[in-house]
C-alpha positions in Angstrom: 124.3 69.7 107.0 123.6 70.9 110.5 123.6 74.4 112.0 122.6 75.8 115.4 121.0 79.0 116.2 120.9 80.4 119.8 119.5 83.4 121.5 120.9 84.7 124.8 118.9 87.4 126.7 118.8 89.9 123.5 119.3 90.1 119.8 121.2 89.3 117.7 120.5 85.6 117.2 123.7 83.6 116.6 123.9 81.0 114.0 126.8 78.5 113.9 127.5 75.9 111.4 129.5 72.8 111.9 132.8 74.4 111.0 132.2 76.9 113.9 131.6 79.9 111.2 129.1 82.5 112.9 126.2 84.3 111.2 124.2 87.1 113.2 120.7 87.5 112.6 118.7 90.7 113.9 115.7 92.7 113.2 114.7 96.3 113.7 113.6 97.6 117.3 110.1 97.7 116.0 110.2 93.9 116.2 112.1 93.7 119.5 115.6 93.7 117.7 118.6 95.9 118.0 119.1 96.3 114.1 122.7 95.2 114.5 122.8 92.7 111.8 120.8 91.5 109.0 117.3 90.0 109.0 116.7 86.3 108.1 115.0 87.5 104.9 118.1 89.8 104.1 120.7 86.9 104.6 118.4 84.8 102.2 119.0 87.5 99.5 122.7 87.7 100.4 122.7 83.8 100.1 121.1 83.8 96.7 123.7 86.5 95.5 126.5 84.2 97.0 125.3 81.1 95.6 125.0 82.2 91.9 128.0 84.3 92.1 130.1 81.2 93.1 128.6 79.3 90.1 129.2 82.4 87.9 132.9 82.5 88.9 133.3 78.8 88.5 131.9 78.5 85.3 134.0 81.8 84.1 137.1 80.1 85.3 136.5 77.0 83.3 136.4 79.1 80.3 139.5 80.6 81.4 137.8 84.1 81.7 139.3 86.6 84.0 137.0 87.8 86.7 138.5 90.7 88.2 135.5 92.0 90.1 132.0 90.6 90.5 129.1 92.3 92.3 125.4 91.6 92.6 122.7 94.0 93.7 119.5 92.5 94.7 116.0 94.4 94.7 113.1 92.1 96.1 109.4 92.5 96.6 107.4 90.5 99.2 103.9 89.4 99.9 101.7 91.9 101.8 100.2 89.2 104.0 102.0 86.8 106.3 103.9 84.8 105.6 105.6 87.4 103.6 107.5 85.5 101.3 109.4 86.9 98.1 107.1 87.5 95.3 109.7 89.0 93.0 113.5 89.3 93.0 115.7 91.2 90.6 119.5 90.8 90.5 121.8 93.2 88.7 125.4 91.3 88.2 128.3 93.6 87.3 131.4 92.0 86.2 134.8 93.7 85.5 136.9 91.7 83.1 139.7 92.1 80.7 138.6 89.2 78.5 135.1 88.0 79.2 132.5 88.3 76.5 129.2 89.3 77.2 127.9 85.9 75.8 130.0 84.0 78.2 128.9 86.1 81.1 125.1 85.8 80.2 125.5 81.9 79.8 127.3 81.8 83.1 124.4 83.7 84.7 121.8 81.4 82.9 123.5 78.1 84.1 123.5 79.3 87.5 120.1 80.6 87.8 118.4 77.7 85.8 120.6 74.6 86.8 123.0 75.1 89.4 122.1 77.6 92.1 120.2 75.9 95.1 118.9 79.0 96.5 117.4 80.3 93.2 115.7 77.1 92.7 114.1 77.1 96.2 112.8 80.7 95.6 111.5 79.5 92.2 109.7 76.6 93.6 108.0 78.9 96.2 106.4 80.9 93.3 109.0 83.8 93.3 109.5 85.5 90.0 113.3 85.7 89.3 114.8 88.3 86.9 118.3 89.3 86.1 120.4 91.8 84.3 124.1 91.9 83.4 126.7 94.7 83.0 130.2 93.8 81.7 132.9 96.5 82.2 136.0 96.4 80.0 138.6 99.2 80.3 137.4 100.6 76.8 133.5 99.9 77.1 130.6 98.7 79.2 127.8 96.3 78.0 124.4 95.8 79.5 121.7 93.2 79.0 118.4 92.6 80.7 116.5 89.2 81.0 
């Protein structure tokens, strides 16, 4: 796996992967950025959500469960001192499905977070505490769980 990141006279930085896909990185004007794109740490949180969501979707598809909509909201805390690593991350997954059970949804999240998601594994290895909760929405009811 190889990527390139370049800077030309001003922010944002431009990341390019082997397939030519572009990711922009920026920071606030306070740190000499323009605020026009997410920061690298925000992209890391987005990557955590995307990585785990891809696992969850794949697992639920294998169980032949309908995945109408899936969203993740992340709230994170960082260390006070440099390097300001993530110390705690909380993810709330919200699934709209006509036939998924809370048991299947929770199990798909557990498998992702504990076995398959490389981003969550890297964060845990750094000492970051990961927590998640789930909300399952059917037409007639909503179920919630917190781990």
